[in-house]
N, C-alpha and C positions, 0 to 999 in steps of 0.2 A: 476473619478469625485467624489467630496465631496459635501455633502449637509449639510447645517447648518440652523436650524430653531430656532426661539425663540419667547418668549412672555414676556411682562413686568411682569405680574403676581403680586404676593404679596397680601397684604390685603387692601391697599389703593392706589389711584392714586398718581402720583408723581407731585408735583408743581414745575415748573421751572420758575425761575425769568428771566427777559429779558437778553438775551445774555449768559445765563448759559447752561451748558451741564451736562448730566448724562450718565455714562457708563452703558449699559444695558446687555452686554454680552462680555465675553472674553474667548477665547479658544486657545489652543496651536496646531500649525500645523508644522510638520517637512517638510522642503523643501530640497530634495536631491541636491547635487552639479550639476550644469548645467541645473537645472529645474527652471521654473517660476511658481509663484502662480498667477492664473488668476481668476478674478471675472467674471464668464460667464453670470450669470443672477441674478437678484434681484427682488423680489416681496415683497412689504411691505405695511402695513396699520397702520398709526399713527392717533391719535385722534384729530389732529389739523393741518391745512394747514401751520401754521407758523413754524412747526418743520423742522429741517434739519436732515436727516438721514446720518450717516457717518460710513464708513467701513475703518479701517486702519490696516496696517500690521506693527507691531512694532518689532524691532527698526528701520525698514527701513522708507523711506519717502512715501511709497505707500499709497495713500488715494483716496477714492471715496466718493463724497458727492452728495446728491440730495435734492432739496427743495420740499416741498409739503407734503400733508398728505398721499398720496398713489402713488404707481407706480408698473409697471410690465416692467422691463427694461432688456436689454441685452447689458451691457456696454463693455464686453470683455476687461476689464481693467487689465493690469499687476500691481499687488500689490507688488510683489517682484521678482527680477531676481537674482538667486543665482549663482554668479560667484566667490565665495570665495575659492573654492577648497575643501570645506568640506560641510557636511549637516548642515543646519541652522534651529534652532527652532524659529518660528515666533509666536508672540502673536497677534492673530487676534481679534481686538477690535471693538465692535459695540457701537456707542454713538448717542444720540439725543440732539440737541441744539435748544433752543428757540430763533428764530430770531425776535420775536415780541417786541414791546416796553412795553408790560405789561406781567404779570405772566400768564402762560398757564398751563393746566393740561394734563399730559400724562396718559391716561387710562391704566388700568391693562390689557386690551384686545388688546392693540397695539402689532403688531406681524410682523415677517419677515421670509423670506425664501431666502437663498443664495445658489447658485450653483457655486462651485469653482473647478478648475482643476490645477493639477501639470503637466505642459507640457514641 
């Protein structure tokens, strides 16, 4: 089991224009051959209900998105299934998108906790 937590941080809140996104965290995870990278649980708190929280495994197409300002979820979502024959290095990216029609502010205290498994 892997645990990933993060906080926006910084000195100032982030202003997001309508429809725009900001990457708030990116890490590297190695996935051995024959294993899957699974998002087991997600707990997050964002400063506005108009925000969309997105977890994506790059370069694969595995993505999990959730709307709203907060959540405590157990999606059990497969983000990457390694059938390549070799180990693969995945870039796990966390982003926030403003779904509102006006500019919204992402507070520095917005935060998240992900639990992932390689199974």
